[in-house]
N, C-alpha and C positions, 0 to 999 in steps of 0.2 A: 250891431254891425261890425263889430271887430272881428266876430268869429266869420261871418258872412265873407271877410275879408281873408280869413286864413283860409276857409274854404276854397275860395278862388285860387288864391295862390298855390295852394296844395294840388288843386286841379290841374293849372298850369303848368305845374311842375312834372305831374304825372303824365301829362301827354306830351311835354316839349322835351322834358330831360334836360332843360337848360339848368344851368348853374342857379341855387336856389337864392342865391344873394342877388344876381339879376332881377329875377320873378319877383324878390321883395320889395327892392328899390321902386319896381314900376306899380306893383299891387298895393303896398302899403304907404305910397307918396302922400296920401291926402290926410294919413295918420301922424304924419312926423311932426305936427303943431301940437300934438297931444302926446307928450314924452310917454306918459305910465301906457296909454293905448297902444301906442308904436311898440314900447319894449314888450309888453304883453304879447301882442302878435307876434311879434318877430321870436320870442321864446317858446310860444306855441308851436311854431309852423319847425323851427329847429329842434325841438322835443318829438313831434311826431315821426319826423324824418329821421332821425337818430334812434328813434325805437320801434321803428316799424316792423320789423320781424317778430318783435315780442308782442307787439300790439295785434298784429294778425293772428299769432298762435292764440292770441286770449279771444279773438273773435270767432276764429275757427272752432273753439272748444263750446261757443255758446250758439252757434249756428250749424251744428254736425248732421242735422236732417236735411240740411240745403246745401245745393251744390255752389261752393263759396263763388267760381267766378260768375254765376247768376245774379248776385246780389249787386245791386245797382251802385255803380262807380261812387257817386255822391252818398250813398249810405255807408259805403266801408270807408270812406275819408271821416265822415261824422262819427263814425263808430271809433277810429283811431283818435282822432280829436277828444272824443267823451273820456275813453279810456285813458289816455294820457293825461287830461285834466284831473281825473278821479285818483291817477297814481302818483303824479310828480307836481300837481298845483297845490299846495297844502292849504293857501289861503281861500280857496274857492270851495264853497259849499256844494256838496254833490248835488241838491237840488238845483241850485243857479244852472249847472253844469248841463242836467240832463233836459230842464225846464228849455232851456235856450236852442239846444242841438234839435229838440223835438220842433220848436218853431221854425228852426230853418229847414228840416226835413221836409216840412209841410210845403214851404213854400218852393224851394230849389230841386225836391225829388218827387217820387210817385206818390199817389194818394194813399197808400198803407205804410209809407215810410216811418210816418212819425211814430204808430204803433210798434212798428219793428224798432225801431233806434230805442225807444222807452223800454221795449222789454229786454233788448240785448244787454241796454246798459244797468238797468235796474239788477241784472243776473249778475253782470260783472260786479258791481257795488256789493250786493249780497256775499259775494264770494271774498271780497277785499276786508269786508267786515267780519265774516268768519272766521277767515285766518288771521284777523288783526294786523292786517298791513294797511289797513286806511289810514292815511296819515295826516290828519288836518288840524288845524289851529286857528284861532282866531273867532271874534264873536258870529253868532251864529252856528258855531260848529260844534258846541258842547254837546250835545246828543250822538254826534256821531264819533266822540272820545271817551263815552262812558266807559268802555271796558278798560281803558288806561286808566281813567279815574279810579275804578274798582281794583285794581291790580297793584296800585301804588302803596306804598307802607304808610300807615298813619301815625302823624304826629301825636306823641303822649304828652300829658303834661310834665314828664321828664325831660323830654327833648329840648324844652324851653320854648 
């Protein structure tokens, strides 16, 4: 539900170009009682907007066989949200991000959007892993950080 609210706010912003603060006040009003949810939604919206050019560039690389402007607006927004979470939200497991956005795509976009979102986000995730730029921490993220653990210096008995 939180990501759905974020999507709605980003969509309203995209169409109206009203100040995002006004849109967040309206669209996130019912989340205010839940501080963590509200803060997450607010941060995701701001991060997506502030990194929009970078996120768009990453999407364009992955969909180079498509005419970018023909990608459904909702799908582009979901991809921005997903890539943003992969890159800038260290405590959210990639599988959670991808699965949630696939479900939202199935509900709010086209019949094939779930598979499309999955394919693009998986490709971006693979790139982040191969470049060792996926920075994830916390429970459930151990496998995502194996490359970091393998490259850490090992303590020996001399080290204490």
